[in-house]
DRENPA-466977 format. One record per atom (N, C-alpha, C, O): residue number from 1; atom name; x, y, z. Coordinates in nm, 4 decimals. Example, Ala and Ser with C-alpha at 12.3 -4.5 7.8 and 13.67 -1.06 7.14 Angstrom:
   nr  atom         x         y         z
    1     N    1.3190   -0.5690    0.7800
    1    CA    1.2300   -0.4500    0.7800
    1     C    1.3200   -0.3300    0.7800
    1     O    1.4236   -0.3319    0.8465
    2     N    1.2850   -0.2250    0.7080
    2    CA    1.3670   -0.1060    0.7140
    2     C    1.2900    0.0030    0.7870
    2     O    1.3409    0.1138    0.8039
This chain:
   nr  atom         x         y         z
    1     N    5.8468    8.1091   18.3844
    1    CA    5.8884    8.0230   18.2785
    1     C    5.7704    7.9386   18.2316
    1     O    5.6991    7.8808   18.3137
    2     N    5.7494    7.9309   18.1001
    2    CA    5.6381    7.8534   18.0451
    2     C    5.6745    7.7063   18.0316
    2     O    5.7888    7.6702   18.0035
    3     N    5.5776    7.6264   18.0516
    3    CA    5.5953    7.4820   18.0391
    3     C    5.5549    7.4384   17.8989
    3     O    5.4470    7.4745   17.8521
    4     N    5.6396    7.3613   17.8312
    4    CA    5.6058    7.3156   17.6961
    4     C    5.5018    7.2045   17.7061
    4     O    5.5055    7.1202   17.7958
    5     N    5.4093    7.2076   17.6111
    5    CA    5.3049    7.1054   17.6105
    5     C    5.3583    6.9755   17.5530
    5     O    5.4387    6.9750   17.4598
    6     N    5.3122    6.8660   17.6100
    6    CA    5.3484    6.7356   17.5587
    6     C    5.2585    6.7040   17.4395
    6     O    5.1436    6.7480   17.4349
    7     N    5.3107    6.6271   17.3422
    7    CA    5.2273    6.5922   17.2264
    7     C    5.1082    6.5080   17.2693
    7     O    5.1156    6.4329   17.3666
    8     N    4.9972    6.5213   17.1952
    8    CA    4.8781    6.4417   17.2241
    8     C    4.9009    6.2974   17.1811
    8     O    4.9964    6.2656   17.1103
    9     N    4.8113    6.2121   17.2254
    9    CA    4.8172    6.0709   17.1882
    9     C    4.8124    6.0557   17.0368
    9     O    4.8891    5.9779   16.9800
   10     N    4.7223    6.1297   16.9704
   10    CA    4.7087    6.1219   16.8250
   10     C    4.8366    6.1672   16.7549
   10     O    4.8763    6.1081   16.6544
   11     N    4.9009    6.2709   16.8067
   11    CA    5.0261    6.3179   16.7471
   11     C    5.1363    6.2128   16.7621
   11     O    5.2129    6.1890   16.6687
   12     N    5.1439    6.1505   16.8791
   12    CA    5.2436    6.0459   16.9010
   12     C    5.2186    5.9260   16.8094
   12     O    5.3117    5.8719   16.7497
   13     N    5.0926    5.8855   16.7990
   13    CA    5.0609    5.7734   16.7106
   13     C    5.0895    5.8085   16.5646
   13     O    5.1317    5.7225   16.4873
   14     N    5.0671    5.9331   16.5273
   14    CA    5.1002    5.9778   16.3917
   14     C    5.2496    5.9677   16.3644
   14     O    5.2901    5.9292   16.2547
   15     N    5.3312    6.0017   16.4625
   15    CA    5.4761    5.9903   16.4469
   15     C    5.5194    5.8438   16.4345
   15     O    5.6068    5.8111   16.3542
   16     N    5.4583    5.7570   16.5137
   16    CA    5.4893    5.6143   16.5051
   16     C    5.4493    5.5606   16.3671
   16     O    5.5243    5.4850   16.3055
   17     N    5.3292    5.6006   16.3186
   17    CA    5.2831    5.5578   16.1863
   17     C    5.3809    5.6027   16.0782
   17     O    5.4141    5.5249   15.9887
   18     N    5.4274    5.7274   16.0856
   18    CA    5.5236    5.7792   15.9873
   18     C    5.6528    5.6979   15.9897
   18     O    5.7109    5.6697   15.8849
   19     N    5.6976    5.6603   16.1095
   19    CA    5.8205    5.5817   16.1209
   19     C    5.8033    5.4441   16.0553
   19     O    5.8935    5.3972   15.9859
   20     N    5.6873    5.3789   16.0770
   20    CA    5.6617    5.2487   16.0138
   20     C    5.6539    5.2616   15.8627
   20     O    5.7099    5.1788   15.7907
   21     N    5.5855    5.3640   15.8134
   21    CA    5.5723    5.3826   15.6688
   21     C    5.7093    5.4087   15.6065
   21     O    5.7398    5.3566   15.4993
   22     N    5.7913    5.4889   15.6731
   22    CA    5.9247    5.5192   15.6211
   22     C    6.0160    5.3964   15.6282
   22     O    6.0960    5.3739   15.5374
   23     N    6.0049    5.3178   15.7338
   23    CA    6.0942    5.2037   15.7538
   23     C    6.0508    5.0759   15.6836
   23     O    6.1343    4.9905   15.6540
   24     N    5.9215    5.0615   15.6566
   24    CA    5.8703    4.9386   15.5956
   24     C    5.7566    4.9731   15.4992
   24     O    5.6415    4.9368   15.5234
   25     N    5.7891    5.0438   15.3889
   25    CA    5.6827    5.0857   15.2962
   25     C    5.6254    4.9677   15.2178
   25     O    5.6908    4.8649   15.2002
   26     N    5.5021    4.9851   15.1716
   26    CA    5.4393    4.8844   15.0866
   26     C    5.5142    4.8842   14.9538
   26     O    5.5299    4.9896   14.8922
   27     N    5.5603    4.7685   14.9088
   27    CA    5.6336    4.7630   14.7810
   27     C    5.5488    4.8138   14.6653
   27     O    5.4289    4.7866   14.6593
   28     N    5.6099    4.8870   14.5742
   28    CA    5.5394    4.9396   14.4577
   28     C    5.4791    4.8268   14.3762
   28     O    5.5445    4.7253   14.3521
   29     N    5.3564    4.8436   14.3342
   29    CA    5.2897    4.7444   14.2513
   29     C    5.2348    4.6247   14.3257
   29     O    5.1771    4.5356   14.2634
   30     N    5.2509    4.6195   14.4581
   30    CA    5.2053    4.5035   14.5342
   30     C    5.0549    4.4831   14.5208
   30     O    5.0089    4.3706   14.5008
   31     N    4.9789    4.5900   14.5314
   31    CA    4.8329    4.5770   14.5274
   31     C    4.7878    4.5229   14.3926
   31     O    4.7057    4.4314   14.3874
   32     N    4.8401    4.5779   14.2838
   32    CA    4.7983    4.5295   14.1516
   32     C    4.8426    4.3851   14.1292
   32     O    4.7700    4.3080   14.0665
   33     N    4.9614    4.3467   14.1796
   33    CA    5.0058    4.2075   14.1662
   33     C    4.9159    4.1127   14.2451
   33     O    4.8841    4.0036   14.1976
   34     N    4.8749    4.1535   14.3652
   34    CA    4.7870    4.0694   14.4466
   34     C    4.6497    4.0559   14.3814
   34     O    4.5909    3.9477   14.3834
   35     N    4.5977    4.1651   14.3233
   35    CA    4.4691    4.1577   14.2553
   35     C    4.4776    4.0649   14.1347
   35     O    4.3849    3.9881   14.1090
   36     N    4.5877    4.0714   14.0606
   36    CA    4.6066    3.9839   13.9452
   36     C    4.6161    3.8381   13.9904
   36     O    4.5596    3.7497   13.9261
   37     N    4.6872    3.8126   14.1003
   37    CA    4.6993    3.6762   14.1525
   37     C    4.5630    3.6234   14.1962
   37     O    4.5305    3.5074   14.1708
   38     N    4.4834    3.7076   14.2614
   38    CA    4.3500    3.6656   14.3054
   38     C    4.2610    3.6365   14.1861
   38     O    4.1860    3.5389   14.1875
   39     N    4.2680    3.7201   14.0823
   39    CA    4.1872    3.6974   13.9626
   39     C    4.2296    3.5668   13.8954
   39     O    4.1450    3.4905   13.8488
   40     N    4.3602    3.5412   13.8904
   40    CA    4.4096    3.4161   13.8329
   40     C    4.3628    3.2958   13.9121
   40     O    4.3262    3.1936   13.8540
   41     N    4.3636    3.3066   14.0447
   41    CA    4.3176    3.1965   14.1294
   41     C    4.1697    3.1692   14.1066
   41     O    4.1268    3.0538   14.1074
   42     N    4.0914    3.2750   14.0863
   42    CA    3.9485    3.2580   14.0606
   42     C    3.9263    3.1855   13.9284
   42     O    3.8397    3.0986   13.9187
   43     N    4.0041    3.2210   13.8267
   43    CA    3.9911    3.1562   13.6965
   43     C    4.0334    3.0097   13.7042
   43     O    3.9729    2.9237   13.6401
   44     N    4.1382    2.9814   13.7835
   44    CA    4.1900    2.8451   13.7952
   44     C    4.1056    2.7559   13.8854
   44     O    4.1291    2.6353   13.8927
   45     N    4.0079    2.8142   13.9540
   45    CA    3.9309    2.7370   14.0516
   45     C    3.8355    2.6373   13.9878
   45     O    3.7855    2.5476   14.0557
   46     N    3.8094    2.6518   13.8580
   46    CA    3.7166    2.5619   13.7921
   46     C    3.5716    2.5996   13.8147
   46     O    3.4819    2.5256   13.7745
   47     N    3.5467    2.7129   13.8780
   47    CA    3.4103    2.7546   13.9059
   47     C    3.3542    2.8452   13.7971
   47     O    3.2379    2.8851   13.8033
   48     N    3.4356    2.8777   13.6980
   48    CA    3.3871    2.9575   13.5861
   48     C    3.3769    3.1051   13.6172
   48     O    3.4309    3.1536   13.7166
   49     N    3.3065    3.1758   13.5300
   49    CA    3.2982    3.3207   13.5407
   49     C    3.2018    3.3676   13.6488
   49     O    3.1985    3.4867   13.6798
   50     N    3.1235    3.2774   13.7071
   50    CA    3.0285    3.3192   13.8097
   50     C    3.0955    3.3544   13.9413
   50     O    3.0348    3.4188   14.0268
   51     N    3.2193    3.3128   13.9578
   51    CA    3.2914    3.3396   14.0815
   51     C    3.3435    3.4825   14.0814
   51     O    3.4146    3.5226   13.9893
   52     N    3.3091    3.5586   14.1827
   52    CA    3.3587    3.6951   14.1947
   52     C    3.4304    3.7083   14.3279
   52     O    3.3887    3.6502   14.4281
   53     N    3.5382    3.7849   14.3282
   53    CA    3.6106    3.8092   14.4518
   53     C    3.5630    3.9388   14.5138
   53     O    3.5457    4.0393   14.4449
   54     N    3.5422    3.9359   14.6435
   54    CA    3.5101    4.0585   14.7151
   54     C    3.6401    4.1327   14.7396
   54     O    3.7467    4.0713   14.7454
   55     N    3.6325    4.2625   14.7539
   55    CA    3.7499    4.3428   14.7846
   55     C    3.7534    4.3742   14.9325
   55     O    3.6501    4.4010   14.9938
   56     N    3.8723    4.3709   14.9894
   56    CA    3.8886    4.4123   15.1278
   56     C    3.8728    4.5626   15.1308
   56     O    3.9506    4.6347   15.0684
   57     N    3.7735    4.6103   15.2022
   57    CA    3.7450    4.7526   15.2105
   57     C    3.8132    4.8140   15.3313
   57     O    3.8633    4.9263   15.3254
   58     N    3.8148    4.7399   15.4402
   58    CA    3.8617    4.7977   15.5652
   58     C    3.9141    4.6885   15.6557
   58     O    3.8633    4.5763   15.6557
   59     N    4.0155    4.7217   15.7324
   59    CA    4.0686    4.6315   15.8326
   59     C    4.0975    4.7145   15.9552
   59     O    4.1635    4.8179   15.9453
   60     N    4.0500    4.6719   16.0703
   60    CA    4.0752    4.7489   16.1909
   60     C    4.0835    4.6560   16.3099
   60     O    4.0484    4.5383   16.3021
   61     N    4.1302    4.7106   16.4189
   61    CA    4.1369    4.6331   16.5416
   61     C    4.2687    4.6517   16.6108
   61     O    4.3331    4.7560   16.5989
   62     N    4.3083    4.5501   16.6829
   62    CA    4.4271    4.5600   16.7660
   62     C    4.5550    4.5286   16.6905
   62     O    4.6635    4.5311   16.7487
   63     N    4.5433    4.4982   16.5582
   63    CA    4.6653    4.4652   16.4858
   63     C    4.7531    4.5887   16.4713
   63     O    4.7032    4.7012   16.4682
   64     N    4.8818    4.5676   16.4625
   64    CA    4.9773    4.6767   16.4524
   64     C    5.0527    4.6641   16.3214
   64     O    5.1107    4.5594   16.2930
   65     N    5.0526    4.7689   16.2419
   65    CA    5.1206    4.7653   16.1127
   65     C    5.2691    4.7415   16.1334
   65     O    5.3314    4.8014   16.2210
   66     N    5.3245    4.6536   16.0520
   66    CA    5.4677    4.6301   16.0562
   66     C    5.5136    4.5302   16.1602
   66     O    5.6320    4.4966   16.1648
   67     N    5.4236    4.4822   16.2435
   67    CA    5.4630    4.3871   16.3465
   67     C    5.4506    4.2468   16.2901
   67     O    5.3462    4.2103   16.2361
   68     N    5.5555    4.1687   16.3023
   68    CA    5.5558    4.0317   16.2516
   68     C    5.5511    3.9362   16.3707
   68     O    5.6114    3.9619   16.4749
   69     N    5.4783    3.8252   16.3536
   69    CA    5.4766    3.7241   16.4585
   69     C    5.4593    3.5875   16.3946
   69     O    5.4301    3.5775   16.2754
   70     N    5.4769    3.4837   16.4723
   70    CA    5.4629    3.3482   16.4205
   70     C    5.3191    3.3198   16.3791
   70     O    5.2965    3.2461   16.2832
   71     N    5.2232    3.3758   16.4482
   71    CA    5.0823    3.3522   16.4192
   71     C    5.0041    3.4793   16.4456
   71     O    5.0319    3.5493   16.5429
   72     N    4.9051    3.5113   16.3598
   72    CA    4.8249    3.6289   16.3869
   72     C    4.7471    3.6165   16.5168
   72     O    4.7117    3.7176   16.5774
   73     N    4.7196    3.4926   16.5609
   73    CA    4.6482    3.4753   16.6866
   73     C    4.7349    3.5157   16.8052
   73     O    4.6830    3.5537   16.9102
   74     N    4.8674    3.5076   16.7886
   74    CA    4.9565    3.5536   16.8945
   74     C    4.9651    3.7059   16.8950
   74     O    4.9816    3.7668   17.0007
   75     N    4.9540    3.7673   16.7777
   75    CA    4.9757    3.9106   16.7658
   75     C    4.8564    3.9926   16.8124
   75     O    4.8738    4.1072   16.8539
   76     N    4.7356    3.9372   16.8066
   76    CA    4.6179    4.0149   16.8423
   76     C    4.5074    3.9215   16.8886
   76     O    4.4995    3.8065   16.8455
   77     N    4.4242    3.9712   16.9749
   77    CA    4.3166    3.8865   17.0227
   77     C    4.1920    3.8984   16.9370
   77     O    4.1150    3.8027   16.9288
   78     N    4.1688    4.0137   16.8719
   78    CA    4.0518    4.0300   16.7856
   78     C    4.0765    4.1426   16.6862
   78     O    4.1444    4.2407   16.7166
   79     N    4.0202    4.1267   16.5671
   79    CA    4.0264    4.2321   16.4668
   79     C    3.9063    4.2181   16.3746
   79     O    3.8398    4.1145   16.3731
   80     N    3.8790    4.3226   16.2982
   80    CA    3.7622    4.3271   16.2120
   80     C    3.8038    4.3506   16.0684
   80     O    3.8918    4.4320   16.0405
   81     N    3.7394    4.2781   15.9766
   81    CA    3.7613    4.2957   15.8337
   81     C    3.6270    4.3271   15.7692
   81     O    3.5234    4.2756   15.8112
   82     N    3.6297    4.4116   15.6672
   82    CA    3.5077    4.4428   15.5934
   82     C    3.5352    4.4212   15.4456
   82     O    3.6331    4.4723   15.3914
   83     N    3.4475    4.3446   15.3806
   83    CA    3.4588    4.3159   15.2382
   83     C    3.3348    4.3693   15.1674
   83     O    3.2266    4.3728   15.2260
   84     N    3.3500    4.4107   15.0420
   84    CA    3.2354    4.4586   14.9652
   84     C    3.2468    4.4122   14.8213
   84     O    3.3563    4.3996   14.7666
   85     N    3.1309    4.3871   14.7609
   85    CA    3.1252    4.3432   14.6214
   85     C    2.9825    4.3589   14.5720
   85     O    2.8897    4.3070   14.6339
   86     N    2.9638    4.4287   14.4629
   86    CA    2.8345    4.4404   14.3936
   86     C    2.7160    4.4604   14.4879
   86     O    2.6175    4.3870   14.4797
   87     N    2.7244    4.5573   14.5757
   87    CA    2.6123    4.5882   14.6637
   87     C    2.5997    4.4994   14.7862
   87     O    2.5029    4.5118   14.8611
   88     N    2.6950    4.4103   14.8083
   88    CA    2.6935    4.3232   14.9267
   88     C    2.8108    4.3628   15.0155
   88     O    2.9242    4.3720   14.9684
   89     N    2.7841    4.3861   15.1424
   89    CA    2.8884    4.4157   15.2401
   89     C    2.8945    4.3027   15.3410
   89     O    2.7918    4.2508   15.3846
   90     N    3.0159    4.2654   15.3775
   90    CA    3.0370    4.1608   15.4775
   90     C    3.1311    4.2163   15.5837
   90     O    3.2394    4.2654   15.5518
   91     N    3.0906    4.2085   15.7073
   91    CA    3.1732    4.2479   15.8208
   91     C    3.2071    4.1209   15.8970
   91     O    3.1181    4.0439   15.9330
   92     N    3.3361    4.0987   15.9216
   92    CA    3.3814    3.9782   15.9906
   92     C    3.4692    4.0192   16.1086
   92     O    3.5656    4.0940   16.0925
   93     N    3.4353    3.9700   16.2254
   93    CA    3.5180    3.9899   16.3442
   93     C    3.5904    3.8592   16.3702
   93     O    3.5277    3.7545   16.3868
   94     N    3.7231    3.8658   16.3738
   94    CA    3.8060    3.7477   16.3970
   94     C    3.8598    3.7567   16.5389
   94     O    3.9213    3.8567   16.5760
   95     N    3.8370    3.6536   16.6178
   95    CA    3.8863    3.6505   16.7563
   95     C    3.9433    3.5123   16.7835
   95     O    3.8970    3.4131   16.7271
   96     N    4.0434    3.5059   16.8694
   96    CA    4.1024    3.3758   16.9011
   96     C    4.0133    3.3004   16.9986
   96     O    3.9667    3.3552   17.0985
   97     N    3.9908    3.1723   16.9669
   97    CA    3.9213    3.0801   17.0578
   97     C    4.0221    3.0270   17.1586
   97     O    4.0007    3.0313   17.2798
   98     N    4.1337    2.9763   17.1038
   98    CA    4.2434    2.9216   17.1835
   98     C    4.3724    2.9739   17.1212
   98     O    4.3681    3.0636   17.0369
   99     N    4.4870    2.9193   17.1613
   99    CA    4.6141    2.9600   17.1016
   99     C    4.6256    2.9180   16.9558
   99     O    4.7053    2.9751   16.8813
  100     N    4.5472    2.8188   16.9139
  100    CA    4.5608    2.7659   16.7777
  100     C    4.4337    2.7720   16.6954
  100     O    4.4366    2.7349   16.5781
  101     N    4.3225    2.8170   16.7509
  101    CA    4.1982    2.8262   16.6745
  101     C    4.1355    2.9640   16.6878
  101     O    4.1619    3.0378   16.7827
  102     N    4.0519    2.9964   16.5903
  102    CA    3.9864    3.1273   16.5883
  102     C    3.8359    3.1105   16.5703
  102     O    3.7866    3.0051   16.5302
  103     N    3.7663    3.2169   16.6012
  103    CA    3.6211    3.2254   16.5851
  103     C    3.5925    3.3451   16.4959
  103     O    3.6506    3.4521   16.5139
  104     N    3.5027    3.3267   16.3995
  104    CA    3.4595    3.4365   16.3140
  104     C    3.3128    3.4647   16.3419
  104     O    3.2296    3.3740   16.3389
  105     N    3.2817    3.5904   16.3691
  105    CA    3.1435    3.6358   16.3781
  105     C    3.1230    3.7279   16.2599
  105     O    3.2012    3.8209   16.2400
  106     N    3.0190    3.7040   16.1807
  106    CA    3.0017    3.7824   16.0604
  106     C    2.8602    3.8292   16.0380
  106     O    2.7642    3.7752   16.0930
  107     N    2.8502    3.9326   15.9542
  107    CA    2.7231    3.9904   15.9169
  107     C    2.7274    4.0221   15.7682
  107     O    2.8217    4.0851   15.7205
  108     N    2.6255    3.9787   15.6951
  108    CA    2.6133    4.0066   15.5529
  108     C    2.4981    4.1049   15.5348
  108     O    2.3887    4.0830   15.5867
  109     N    2.5227    4.2136   15.4608
  109    CA    2.4199    4.3147   15.4347
  109     C    2.4126    4.3359   15.2851
  109     O    2.5163    4.3627   15.2245
  110     N    2.2984    4.3260   15.2218
  110    CA    2.1693    4.2950   15.2842
  110     C    2.1618    4.1475   15.3217
  110     O    2.2175    4.0614   15.2536
  111     N    2.0924    4.1208   15.4304
  111    CA    2.0780    3.9833   15.4767
  111     C    1.9930    3.9028   15.3798
  111     O    1.8853    3.9464   15.3391
  112     N    2.0408    3.7884   15.3441
  112    CA    1.9686    3.6989   15.2542
  112     C    2.0115    3.5560   15.2857
  112     O    2.1261    3.5336   15.3245
  113     N    1.9223    3.4599   15.2699
  113    CA    1.9605    3.3210   15.2977
  113     C    2.0754    3.2769   15.2067
  113     O    2.0703    3.2952   15.0851
  114     N    2.1772    3.2194   15.2666
  114    CA    2.2923    3.1695   15.1915
  114     C    2.3734    3.0753   15.2776
  114     O    2.3523    3.0647   15.3984
  115     N    2.4661    3.0074   15.2134
  115    CA    2.5616    2.9226   15.2831
  115     C    2.6958    2.9938   15.2837
  115     O    2.7398    3.0471   15.1819
  116     N    2.7602    2.9939   15.3996
  116    CA    2.8932    3.0536   15.4140
  116     C    2.9894    2.9390   15.4430
  116     O    2.9682    2.8606   15.5356
  117     N    3.0945    2.9302   15.3633
  117    CA    3.1942    2.8249   15.3816
  117     C    3.3305    2.8871   15.4098
  117     O    3.3741    2.9766   15.3374
  118     N    3.3971    2.8409   15.5133
  118    CA    3.5363    2.8778   15.5395
  118     C    3.6212    2.7729   15.4697
  118     O    3.6057    2.6533   15.4944
  119     N    3.7104    2.8174   15.3830
  119    CA    3.7938    2.7247   15.3077
  119     C    3.9393    2.7656   15.3193
  119     O    3.9703    2.8839   15.3339
  120     N    4.0274    2.6691   15.3128
  120    CA    4.1709    2.6975   15.3130
  120     C    4.2036    2.7729   15.1858
  120     O    4.1424    2.7492   15.0816
  121     N    4.2984    2.8625   15.1934
  121    CA    4.3344    2.9468   15.0800
  121     C    4.3804    2.8656   14.9599
  121     O    4.3639    2.9094   14.8460
  122     N    4.4370    2.7496   14.9832
  122    CA    4.4900    2.6702   14.8729
  122     C    4.3869    2.5751   14.8119
  122     O    4.4209    2.4981   14.7219
  123     N    4.2618    2.5785   14.8587
  123    CA    4.1598    2.4885   14.8051
  123     C    4.0244    2.5581   14.8027
  123     O    3.9692    2.5905   14.9079
  124     N    3.9709    2.5812   14.6835
  124    CA    3.8404    2.6464   14.6716
  124     C    3.7284    2.5450   14.6905
  124     O    3.6138    2.5837   14.7136
  125     N    3.7586    2.4184   14.6814
  125    CA    3.6547    2.3155   14.6816
  125     C    3.6306    2.2480   14.8162
  125     O    3.5218    2.1946   14.8377
  126     N    3.7266    2.2480   14.9067
  126    CA    3.7135    2.1729   15.0308
  126     C    3.6936    2.2675   15.1496
  126     O    3.7892    2.3309   15.1945
  127     N    3.5714    2.2777   15.2007
  127    CA    3.5485    2.3683   15.3136
  127     C    3.6007    2.3103   15.4449
  127     O    3.5989    2.1891   15.4663
  128     N    3.6469    2.3995   15.5319
  128    CA    3.6819    2.3600   15.6686
  128     C    3.5513    2.3419   15.7450
  128     O    3.5333    2.2446   15.8182
  129     N    3.4605    2.4377   15.7264
  129    CA    3.3308    2.4361   15.7932
  129     C    3.2336    2.5184   15.7084
  129     O    3.2747    2.6099   15.6371
  130     N    3.1057    2.4853   15.7167
  130    CA    3.0035    2.5599   15.6442
  130     C    2.8843    2.5822   15.7359
  130     O    2.8510    2.4962   15.8175
  131     N    2.8198    2.6981   15.7222
  131    CA    2.6982    2.7283   15.7972
  131     C    2.5970    2.7900   15.7020
  131     O    2.6335    2.8515   15.6018
  132     N    2.4708    2.7731   15.7344
  132    CA    2.3638    2.8345   15.6564
  132     C    2.3105    2.9515   15.7365
  132     O    2.2847    2.9394   15.8563
  133     N    2.2942    3.0646   15.6700
  133    CA    2.2397    3.1792   15.7413
  133     C    2.1090    3.2213   15.6775
  133     O    2.0860    3.2012   15.5583
  134     N    2.0236    3.2804   15.7603
  134    CA    1.8926    3.3247   15.7151
  134     C    1.8933    3.4712   15.6766
  134     O    1.9984    3.5295   15.6497
  135     N    1.7769    3.5289   15.6743
  135    CA    1.7597    3.6676   15.6312
  135     C    1.8251    3.7679   15.7261
  135     O    1.8411    3.8845   15.6901
  136     N    1.8632    3.7250   15.8462
  136    CA    1.9286    3.8168   15.9409
  136     C    2.0680    3.8560   15.8933
  136     O    2.1184    3.9629   15.9276
  137     N    2.1301    3.7683   15.8136
  137    CA    2.2652    3.7950   15.7652
  137     C    2.3741    3.7642   15.8651
  137     O    2.4913    3.7882   15.8359
  138     N    2.3410    3.7127   15.9804
  138    CA    2.4377    3.6858   16.0882
  138     C    2.4897    3.5436   16.0787
  138     O    2.4125    3.4504   16.0561
  139     N    2.6219    3.5260   16.0959
  139    CA    2.6784    3.3914   16.0991
  139     C    2.7953    3.3869   16.1961
  139     O    2.8541    3.4896   16.2302
  140     N    2.8277    3.2659   16.2396
  140    CA    2.9456    3.2441   16.3241
  140     C    3.0108    3.1126   16.2852
  140     O    2.9438    3.0128   16.2585
  141     N    3.1426    3.1153   16.2826
  141    CA    3.2227    2.9970   16.2528
  141     C    3.3209    2.9822   16.3683
  141     O    3.3939    3.0762   16.3998
  142     N    3.3237    2.8667   16.4311
  142    CA    3.4080    2.8485   16.5486
  142     C    3.5121    2.7398   16.5262
  142     O    3.5004    2.6581   16.4348
  143     N    3.6132    2.7404   16.6106
  143    CA    3.7210    2.6406   16.6113
  143     C    3.7912    2.6278   16.4769
  143     O    3.8249    2.5172   16.4346
  144     N    3.8134    2.7405   16.4095
  144    CA    3.8845    2.7393   16.2823
  144     C    4.0342    2.7319   16.3088
  144     O    4.0853    2.8074   16.3915
  145     N    4.1055    2.6432   16.2409
  145    CA    4.2501    2.6334   16.2630
  145     C    4.3218    2.7569   16.2095
  145     O    4.2802    2.8148   16.1091
  146     N    4.4288    2.7968   16.2761
  146    CA    4.5075    2.9123   16.2326
  146     C    4.5617    2.8866   16.0930
  146     O    4.5936    2.7732   16.0572
  147     N    4.5715    2.9925   16.0153
  147    CA    4.6252    2.9805   15.8801
  147     C    4.5540    3.0731   15.7847
  147     O    4.4761    3.1588   15.8264
  148     N    4.5804    3.0561   15.6567
  148    CA    4.5198    3.1377   15.5527
  148     C    4.3857    3.0775   15.5114
  148     O    4.3771    2.9588   15.4799
  149     N    4.2814    3.1603   15.5118
  149    CA    4.1491    3.1128   15.4724
  149     C    4.0814    3.2149   15.3819
  149     O    4.1276    3.3278   15.3654
  150     N    3.9708    3.1711   15.3244
  150    CA    3.8808    3.2555   15.2476
  150     C    3.7398    3.2183   15.2891
  150     O    3.7159    3.1084   15.3392
  151     N    3.6473    3.3091   15.2684
  151    CA    3.5064    3.2790   15.2914
  151     C    3.4357    3.2767   15.1571
  151     O    3.4525    3.3673   15.0755
  152     N    3.3571    3.1732   15.1346
  152    CA    3.2791    3.1601   15.0108
  152     C    3.1318    3.1747   15.0475
  152     O    3.0819    3.1052   15.1361
  153     N    3.0632    3.2647   14.9794
  153    CA    2.9222    3.2921   15.0040
  153     C    2.8406    3.2397   14.8863
  153     O    2.8631    3.2792   14.7719
  154     N    2.7456    3.1502   14.9148
  154    CA    2.6630    3.0878   14.8112
  154     C    2.5170    3.1215   14.8384
  154     O    2.4544    3.0588   14.9239
  155     N    2.4612    3.2208   14.7664
  155    CA    2.3212    3.2596   14.7875
  155     C    2.2256    3.1437   14.7595
  155     O    2.2449    3.0676   14.6646
  156     N    2.1223    3.1311   14.8432
  156    CA    2.0246    3.0228   14.8304
  156     C    1.9413    3.0367   14.7035
  156     O    1.8862    2.9375   14.6557
  157     N    1.9308    3.1570   14.6476
  157    CA    1.8492    3.1768   14.5276
  157     C    1.9199    3.1325   14.3995
  157     O    1.8660    3.1485   14.2900
  158     N    2.0415    3.0765   14.4132
  158    CA    2.1135    3.0263   14.2970
  158     C    2.1947    3.1304   14.2226
  158     O    2.2576    3.0989   14.1216
  159     N    2.1947    3.2551   14.2710
  159    CA    2.2762    3.3578   14.2051
  159     C    2.4241    3.3286   14.2301
  159     O    2.4586    3.2419   14.3104
  160     N    2.5092    3.4007   14.1616
  160    CA    2.6530    3.3729   14.1626
  160     C    2.7120    3.3746   14.3034
  160     O    2.6813    3.4621   14.3844
  161     N    2.7966    3.2767   14.3304
  161    CA    2.8716    3.2715   14.4559
  161     C    2.9813    3.3765   14.4505
  161     O    3.0248    3.4161   14.3424
  162     N    3.0256    3.4210   14.5660
  162    CA    3.1379    3.5130   14.5713
  162     C    3.2296    3.4741   14.6843
  162     O    3.1890    3.4061   14.7785
  163     N    3.3542    3.5180   14.6743
  163    CA    3.4619    3.4724   14.7601
  163     C    3.5411    3.5922   14.8108
  163     O    3.5667    3.6863   14.7357
  164     N    3.5796    3.5889   14.9375
  164    CA    3.6658    3.6956   14.9898
  164     C    3.8086    3.6703   14.9445
  164     O    3.8432    3.5582   14.9074
  165     N    3.8911    3.7733   14.9471
  165    CA    4.0337    3.7486   14.9296
  165     C    4.0850    3.6664   15.0484
  165     O    4.0171    3.6543   15.1504
  166     N    4.2014    3.6120   15.0345
  166    CA    4.2633    3.5340   15.1419
  166     C    4.2977    3.6253   15.2587
  166     O    4.3465    3.7366   15.2390
  167     N    4.2723    3.5779   15.3801
  167    CA    4.3176    3.6491   15.5002
  167     C    4.3653    3.5457   15.6002
  167     O    4.3321    3.4275   15.5906
  168     N    4.4438    3.5923   15.6964
  168    CA    4.5050    3.5020   15.7923
  168     C    4.4357    3.5095   15.9259
  168     O    4.4032    3.6175   15.9753
  169     N    4.4132    3.3913   15.9847
  169    CA    4.3562    3.3857   16.1194
  169     C    4.4526    3.3097   16.2087
  169     O    4.4259    3.2921   16.3275
């Protein structure tokens, strides 16, 4: 008698992914509505046309699609986001410092001197914390309170600042 093979890990994860997509699909038009909202927020910020929003290119890590929790810091210990805009790539690793604060480690490519500001999603003008980075492109922001934030990048050469979309820490 032949023994049936058990599904591989990838096959099992594929089945779980299909179940989440079928049970909790992304609402139609959500992406275009979010892009329109972000563009409107940029216009309303008072920073003029020089403000550009980076696009979220990639998100990976220990987060699980479809899982809801009171705080993203409770749901995962670390995850990575990648943003891109006009030839600039930003990689950000978000990890919990404590139950209520997070740490961001980031890299900007190409590396250039600039100021990076973490700001609450509801305020483009008031930073939670700001750091200056050199040509290495490496930065770290620590003890950030949980909640919705954005990162604002201000090049030292005076060229246009750019802003990430809102993400939750």
